N, CA, C and O atoms as a GROMACS GRO file, in nm:
protein
  352
    1MET      N    1  -5.755   4.336   3.795
    1MET     CA    2  -5.886   4.391   3.662
    1MET      C    3  -5.851   4.322   3.566
    1MET      O    4  -5.731   4.334   3.541
    2ARG      N    5  -5.927   4.231   3.478
    2ARG     CA    6  -5.923   4.159   3.369
    2ARG      C    7  -5.914   4.227   3.269
    2ARG      O    8  -5.993   4.321   3.272
    3GLN      N    9  -5.843   4.222   3.162
    3GLN     CA   10  -5.832   4.295   3.024
    3GLN      C   11  -5.863   4.204   2.936
    3GLN      O   12  -5.808   4.095   2.927
    4GLU      N   13  -5.982   4.259   2.845
    4GLU     CA   14  -6.054   4.215   2.746
    4GLU      C   15  -5.991   4.277   2.566
    4GLU      O   16  -5.962   4.394   2.542
    5PHE      N   17  -5.985   4.166   2.470
    5PHE     CA   18  -5.960   4.239   2.354
    5PHE      C   19  -6.107   4.271   2.311
    5PHE      O   20  -6.192   4.225   2.387
    6THR      N   21  -6.158   4.350   2.192
    6THR     CA   22  -6.237   4.390   2.126
    6THR      C   23  -6.214   4.343   1.969
    6THR      O   24  -6.104   4.301   1.934
    7TYR      N   25  -6.285   4.350   1.910
    7TYR     CA   26  -6.300   4.320   1.758
    7TYR      C   27  -6.204   4.466   1.700
    7TYR      O   28  -6.104   4.466   1.629
    8ASN      N   29  -6.274   4.574   1.758
    8ASN     CA   30  -6.247   4.725   1.719
    8ASN      C   31  -6.056   4.760   1.750
    8ASN      O   32  -5.981   4.840   1.696
    9GLN      N   33  -6.036   4.668   1.849
    9GLN     CA   34  -5.869   4.710   1.834
    9GLN      C   35  -5.800   4.607   1.740
    9GLN      O   36  -5.699   4.620   1.671
   10ILE      N   37  -5.896   4.485   1.758
   10ILE     CA   38  -5.787   4.410   1.670
   10ILE      C   39  -5.743   4.473   1.507
   10ILE      O   40  -5.639   4.468   1.442
   11ALA      N   41  -5.879   4.533   1.483
   11ALA     CA   42  -5.918   4.585   1.334
   11ALA      C   43  -5.825   4.723   1.337
   11ALA      O   44  -5.801   4.770   1.225
   12HIS      N   45  -5.779   4.783   1.431
   12HIS     CA   46  -5.702   4.870   1.431
   12HIS      C   47  -5.545   4.838   1.444
   12HIS      O   48  -5.445   4.892   1.397
   13LEU      N   49  -5.564   4.725   1.528
   13LEU     CA   50  -5.416   4.689   1.496
   13LEU      C   51  -5.325   4.647   1.383
   13LEU      O   52  -5.203   4.647   1.371
   14ASN      N   53  -5.461   4.598   1.277
   14ASN     CA   54  -5.419   4.523   1.200
   14ASN      C   55  -5.391   4.653   1.104
   14ASN      O   56  -5.297   4.637   1.026
   15ALA      N   57  -5.462   4.784   1.098
   15ALA     CA   58  -5.442   4.850   1.002
   15ALA      C   59  -5.299   4.937   1.046
   15ALA      O   60  -5.225   4.969   0.953
   16ALA      N   61  -5.267   4.968   1.157
   16ALA     CA   62  -5.129   4.922   1.214
   16ALA      C   63  -5.026   4.897   1.172
   16ALA      O   64  -4.935   4.976   1.149
   17LEU      N   65  -5.029   4.763   1.155
   17LEU     CA   66  -4.908   4.693   1.124
   17LEU      C   67  -4.960   4.694   0.948
   17LEU      O   68  -4.880   4.639   0.871
   18HIS      N   69  -5.011   4.718   0.924
   18HIS     CA   70  -5.017   4.728   0.712
   18HIS      C   71  -4.931   4.871   0.691
   18HIS      O   72  -4.846   4.897   0.606
   19GLU      N   73  -5.001   4.981   0.835
   19GLU     CA   74  -4.877   5.117   0.787
   19GLU      C   75  -4.748   5.091   0.823
   19GLU      O   76  -4.650   5.139   0.766
   20GLN      N   77  -4.744   5.016   0.918
   20GLN     CA   78  -4.566   4.988   0.963
   20GLN      C   79  -4.511   4.904   0.824
   20GLN      O   80  -4.392   4.899   0.793
   21ARG      N   81  -4.630   4.834   0.740
   21ARG     CA   82  -4.531   4.736   0.652
   21ARG      C   83  -4.473   4.622   0.713
   21ARG      O   84  -4.356   4.583   0.710
   22LEU      N   85  -4.598   4.564   0.782
   22LEU     CA   86  -4.506   4.440   0.860
   22LEU      C   87  -4.629   4.310   0.837
   22LEU      O   88  -4.740   4.315   0.890
   23PRO      N   89  -4.590   4.218   0.765
   23PRO     CA   90  -4.659   4.113   0.709
   23PRO      C   91  -4.718   4.050   0.791
   23PRO      O   92  -4.700   3.928   0.788
   24TYR      N   93  -4.791   4.096   0.873
   24TYR     CA   94  -4.867   4.000   0.970
   24TYR      C   95  -5.003   4.042   0.971
   24TYR      O   96  -5.026   4.161   0.949
   25ARG      N   97  -5.112   3.950   0.995
   25ARG     CA   98  -5.240   3.968   1.002
   25ARG      C   99  -5.298   3.922   1.165
   25ARG      O  100  -5.287   3.806   1.206
   26ILE      N  101  -5.356   4.024   1.239
   26ILE     CA  102  -5.407   3.960   1.393
   26ILE      C  103  -5.531   3.926   1.352
   26ILE      O  104  -5.615   3.997   1.296
   27SER      N  105  -5.538   3.782   1.395
   27SER     CA  106  -5.677   3.732   1.378
   27SER      C  107  -5.810   3.736   1.536
   27SER      O  108  -5.808   3.641   1.614
   28PHE      N  109  -5.873   3.809   1.549
   28PHE     CA  110  -5.921   3.793   1.700
   28PHE      C  111  -5.976   3.621   1.709
   28PHE      O  112  -6.025   3.552   1.620
   29HIS      N  113  -5.947   3.589   1.848
   29HIS     CA  114  -5.938   3.424   1.908
   29HIS      C  115  -6.099   3.461   1.967
   29HIS      O  116  -6.195   3.481   1.892
   30ASP      N  117  -6.103   3.464   2.092
   30ASP     CA  118  -6.175   3.529   2.162
   30ASP      C  119  -6.160   3.636   2.277
   30ASP      O  120  -6.040   3.660   2.262
   31ALA      N  121  -6.186   3.690   2.346
   31ALA     CA  122  -6.170   3.816   2.445
   31ALA      C  123  -6.064   3.823   2.487
   31ALA      O  124  -6.011   3.932   2.510
   32GLU      N  125  -5.997   3.691   2.509
   32GLU     CA  126  -5.854   3.662   2.593
   32GLU      C  127  -5.730   3.614   2.474
   32GLU      O  128  -5.621   3.610   2.531
   33THR      N  129  -5.724   3.591   2.380
   33THR     CA  130  -5.693   3.562   2.282
   33THR      C  131  -5.702   3.630   2.144
   33THR      O  132  -5.814   3.653   2.100
   34ALA      N  133  -5.588   3.665   2.070
   34ALA     CA  134  -5.567   3.671   1.906
   34ALA      C  135  -5.439   3.611   1.866
   34ALA      O  136  -5.341   3.623   1.939
   35VAL      N  137  -5.431   3.541   1.744
   35VAL     CA  138  -5.365   3.507   1.674
   35VAL      C  139  -5.294   3.517   1.597
   35VAL      O  140  -5.346   3.498   1.487
   36VAL      N  141  -5.172   3.542   1.592
   36VAL     CA  142  -5.098   3.595   1.485
   36VAL      C  143  -5.060   3.553   1.358
   36VAL      O  144  -4.960   3.481   1.362
   37GLU      N  145  -5.088   3.565   1.287
   37GLU     CA  146  -5.064   3.521   1.148
   37GLU      C  147  -4.958   3.592   1.018
   37GLU      O  148  -4.973   3.702   0.964
   38PRO      N  149  -4.852   3.491   0.994
   38PRO     CA  150  -4.781   3.556   0.943
   38PRO      C  151  -4.821   3.572   0.727
   38PRO      O  152  -4.828   3.469   0.660
   39LEU      N  153  -4.835   3.670   0.681
   39LEU     CA  154  -4.856   3.695   0.501
   39LEU      C  155  -4.754   3.642   0.445
   39LEU      O  156  -4.718   3.715   0.352
   40GLY      N  157  -4.689   3.548   0.456
   40GLY     CA  158  -4.587   3.485   0.350
   40GLY      C  159  -4.479   3.401   0.450
   40GLY      O  160  -4.469   3.434   0.568
   41PHE      N  161  -4.424   3.326   0.411
   41PHE     CA  162  -4.322   3.296   0.486
   41PHE      C  163  -4.154   3.358   0.501
   41PHE      O  164  -4.082   3.361   0.602
   42CYS      N  165  -4.126   3.402   0.368
   42CYS     CA  166  -4.002   3.465   0.343
   42CYS      C  167  -4.025   3.641   0.427
   42CYS      O  168  -3.967   3.689   0.524
   43ALA      N  169  -4.132   3.697   0.339
   43ALA     CA  170  -4.159   3.816   0.385
   43ALA      C  171  -4.136   3.891   0.580
   43ALA      O  172  -4.117   4.006   0.619
   44CYS      N  173  -4.148   3.760   0.656
   44CYS     CA  174  -4.178   3.761   0.778
   44CYS      C  175  -4.015   3.768   0.865
   44CYS      O  176  -4.000   3.834   0.968
   45ASP      N  177  -3.891   3.679   0.793
   45ASP     CA  178  -3.816   3.669   0.884
   45ASP      C  179  -3.742   3.768   0.851
   45ASP      O  180  -3.716   3.830   0.748
   46GLY      N  181  -3.692   3.772   1.032
   46GLY     CA  182  -3.609   3.869   1.098
   46GLY      C  183  -3.724   4.016   1.157
   46GLY      O  184  -3.665   4.118   1.192
   47LYS      N  185  -3.862   4.014   1.164
   47LYS     CA  186  -3.983   4.108   1.164
   47LYS      C  187  -4.005   4.058   1.291
   47LYS      O  188  -4.048   4.147   1.364
   48GLU      N  189  -3.993   3.947   1.349
   48GLU     CA  190  -4.064   3.906   1.443
   48GLU      C  191  -4.023   4.018   1.568
   48GLU      O  192  -4.125   4.021   1.637
   49GLY      N  193  -3.940   4.096   1.619
   49GLY     CA  194  -3.883   4.174   1.727
   49GLY      C  195  -3.992   4.302   1.678
   49GLY      O  196  -4.083   4.350   1.747
   50MET      N  197  -3.945   4.347   1.512
   50MET     CA  198  -4.041   4.454   1.526
   50MET      C  199  -4.208   4.436   1.504
   50MET      O  200  -4.276   4.536   1.481
   51LEU      N  201  -4.265   4.305   1.513
   51LEU     CA  202  -4.374   4.267   1.534
   51LEU      C  203  -4.408   4.286   1.662
   51LEU      O  204  -4.516   4.344   1.672
   52LYS      N  205  -4.353   4.257   1.771
   52LYS     CA  206  -4.381   4.234   1.909
   52LYS      C  207  -4.386   4.361   1.939
   52LYS      O  208  -4.489   4.398   1.996
   53ALA      N  209  -4.258   4.482   1.905
   53ALA     CA  210  -4.239   4.577   2.002
   53ALA      C  211  -4.379   4.672   1.936
   53ALA      O  212  -4.428   4.752   2.016
   54ALA      N  213  -4.438   4.666   1.808
   54ALA     CA  214  -4.574   4.719   1.749
   54ALA      C  215  -4.669   4.664   1.849
   54ALA      O  216  -4.703   4.747   1.933
   55ILE      N  217  -4.722   4.546   1.861
   55ILE     CA  218  -4.830   4.481   1.897
   55ILE      C  219  -4.814   4.559   2.051
   55ILE      O  220  -4.909   4.624   2.092
   56GLU      N  221  -4.678   4.547   2.137
   56GLU     CA  222  -4.672   4.636   2.255
   56GLU      C  223  -4.712   4.779   2.261
   56GLU      O  224  -4.795   4.825   2.339
   57ALA      N  225  -4.656   4.834   2.187
   57ALA     CA  226  -4.667   4.991   2.161
   57ALA      C  227  -4.838   5.002   2.138
   57ALA      O  228  -4.889   5.093   2.203
   58PHE      N  229  -4.942   4.911   2.046
   58PHE     CA  230  -5.039   4.934   2.057
   58PHE      C  231  -5.108   4.928   2.166
   58PHE      O  232  -5.207   4.994   2.198
   59PHE      N  233  -5.041   4.827   2.236
   59PHE     CA  234  -5.178   4.808   2.338
   59PHE      C  235  -5.158   4.880   2.450
   59PHE      O  236  -5.251   4.904   2.527
   60GLU      N  237  -5.024   4.924   2.470
   60GLU     CA  238  -4.998   4.980   2.585
   60GLU      C  239  -5.057   5.171   2.560
   60GLU      O  240  -5.074   5.253   2.650
   61LYS      N  241  -5.068   5.183   2.467
   61LYS     CA  242  -5.164   5.293   2.416
   61LYS      C  243  -5.315   5.319   2.445
   61LYS      O  244  -5.382   5.421   2.429
   62GLU      N  245  -5.361   5.155   2.509
   62GLU     CA  246  -5.504   5.114   2.531
   62GLU      C  247  -5.515   5.104   2.662
   62GLU      O  248  -5.613   5.106   2.738
   63GLY      N  249  -5.377   5.092   2.682
   63GLY     CA  250  -5.364   5.095   2.883
   63GLY      C  251  -5.396   4.903   2.899
   63GLY      O  252  -5.444   4.846   2.997
   64MET      N  253  -5.351   4.841   2.764
   64MET     CA  254  -5.328   4.679   2.850
   64MET      C  255  -5.187   4.670   2.840
   64MET      O  256  -5.114   4.748   2.779
   65THR      N  257  -5.157   4.578   2.899
   65THR     CA  258  -5.036   4.501   2.862
   65THR      C  259  -5.071   4.345   2.763
   65THR      O  260  -5.174   4.278   2.773
   66VAL      N  261  -4.965   4.321   2.680
   66VAL     CA  262  -4.989   4.200   2.651
   66VAL      C  263  -4.849   4.079   2.642
   66VAL      O  264  -4.734   4.115   2.617
   67THR      N  265  -4.894   3.915   2.672
   67THR     CA  266  -4.775   3.865   2.650
   67THR      C  267  -4.820   3.778   2.509
   67THR      O  268  -4.916   3.789   2.433
   68PHE      N  269  -4.698   3.683   2.514
   68PHE     CA  270  -4.639   3.632   2.369
   68PHE      C  271  -4.653   3.484   2.432
   68PHE      O  272  -4.624   3.464   2.550
   69SER      N  273  -4.710   3.353   2.325
   69SER     CA  274  -4.691   3.234   2.354
   69SER      C  275  -4.479   3.210   2.256
   69SER      O  276  -4.403   3.271   2.181
   70ASP      N  277  -4.489   3.105   2.322
   70ASP     CA  278  -4.309   3.083   2.321
   70ASP      C  279  -4.311   3.070   2.128
   70ASP      O  280  -4.202   3.091   2.075
   71HIS      N  281  -4.420   3.041   2.044
   71HIS     CA  282  -4.402   3.097   1.907
   71HIS      C  283  -4.448   3.200   1.847
   71HIS      O  284  -4.476   3.208   1.727
   72CYS      N  285  -4.462   3.314   1.956
   72CYS     CA  286  -4.524   3.462   1.899
   72CYS      C  287  -4.702   3.434   1.823
   72CYS      O  288  -4.755   3.538   1.784
   73GLU      N  289  -4.774   3.322   1.808
   73GLU     CA  290  -4.891   3.273   1.759
   73GLU      C  291  -4.987   3.341   1.857
   73GLU      O  292  -5.099   3.339   1.806
   74ILE      N  293  -4.988   3.379   1.936
   74ILE     CA  294  -5.133   3.394   2.021
   74ILE      C  295  -5.070   3.500   2.150
   74ILE      O  296  -4.991   3.469   2.239
   75ILE      N  297  -5.128   3.618   2.128
   75ILE     CA  298  -5.109   3.727   2.206
   75ILE      C  299  -5.182   3.715   2.334
   75ILE      O  300  -5.268   3.629   2.316
   76SER      N  301  -5.188   3.757   2.451
   76SER     CA  302  -5.318   3.763   2.552
   76SER      C  303  -5.291   3.893   2.644
   76SER      O  304  -5.181   3.940   2.674
   77PRO      N  305  -5.399   3.932   2.674
   77PRO     CA  306  -5.382   4.022   2.734
   77PRO      C  307  -5.370   3.972   2.928
   77PRO      O  308  -5.431   3.883   2.988
   78GLY      N  309  -5.280   4.062   2.975
   78GLY     CA  310  -5.226   4.044   3.135
   78GLY      C  311  -5.218   3.904   3.120
   78GLY      O  312  -5.135   3.842   3.053
   79CYS      N  313  -5.323   3.854   3.197
   79CYS     CA  314  -5.324   3.754   3.281
   79CYS      C  315  -5.276   3.625   3.258
   79CYS      O  316  -5.228   3.555   3.347
   80ARG      N  317  -5.294   3.574   3.076
   80ARG     CA  318  -5.269   3.415   3.058
   80ARG      C  319  -5.226   3.421   2.934
   80ARG      O  320  -5.286   3.490   2.851
   81THR      N  321  -5.087   3.332   2.895
   81THR     CA  322  -5.006   3.331   2.788
   81THR      C  323  -5.071   3.188   2.747
   81THR      O  324  -5.061   3.088   2.819
   82VAL      N  325  -5.142   3.191   2.618
   82VAL     CA  326  -5.152   3.046   2.554
   82VAL      C  327  -5.030   2.973   2.451
   82VAL      O  328  -4.953   3.035   2.378
   83SER      N  329  -5.033   2.906   2.460
   83SER     CA  330  -4.901   2.874   2.314
   83SER      C  331  -4.993   2.778   2.240
   83SER      O  332  -5.084   2.701   2.270
   84MET      N  333  -4.935   2.815   2.138
   84MET     CA  334  -4.997   2.720   2.005
   84MET      C  335  -4.877   2.688   1.909
   84MET      O  336  -4.773   2.751   1.889
   85ALA      N  337  -4.926   2.558   1.849
   85ALA     CA  338  -4.774   2.533   1.724
   85ALA      C  339  -4.782   2.599   1.650
   85ALA      O  340  -4.892   2.637   1.609
   86ALA      N  341  -4.632   2.654   1.589
   86ALA     CA  342  -4.643   2.764   1.496
   86ALA      C  343  -4.766   2.728   1.362
   86ALA      O  344  -4.787   2.609   1.343
   87CYS      N  345  -4.832   2.814   1.287
   87CYS     CA  346  -4.843   2.766   1.198
   87CYS      C  347  -4.752   2.755   1.066
   87CYS      O  348  -4.671   2.842   1.033
   88GLN      N  349  -4.783   2.609   0.982
   88GLN     CA  350  -4.740   2.566   0.854
   88GLN      C  351  -4.754   2.650   0.718
   88GLN      O  352  -4.713   2.603   0.612
   0.00000   0.00000   0.00000
């Protein structure tokens, strides 16, 4: 079964990341992909693992499995992973 992101899920995920003091924002790209944006260069150092864990836990509660690109820039539900060059 195909899984898709909703705007509400992304908004709630951003609120959860803010509550956990993780310096990232997730932007809705389309129903299958979302972009992970760091909110500063130094603030994100060493927090990638916590970010991935928070995203996976959030979507697990939503009944979804997500995968990450090589650069953790795109998250996509279940069936495909989309790579994107790291934001500079």
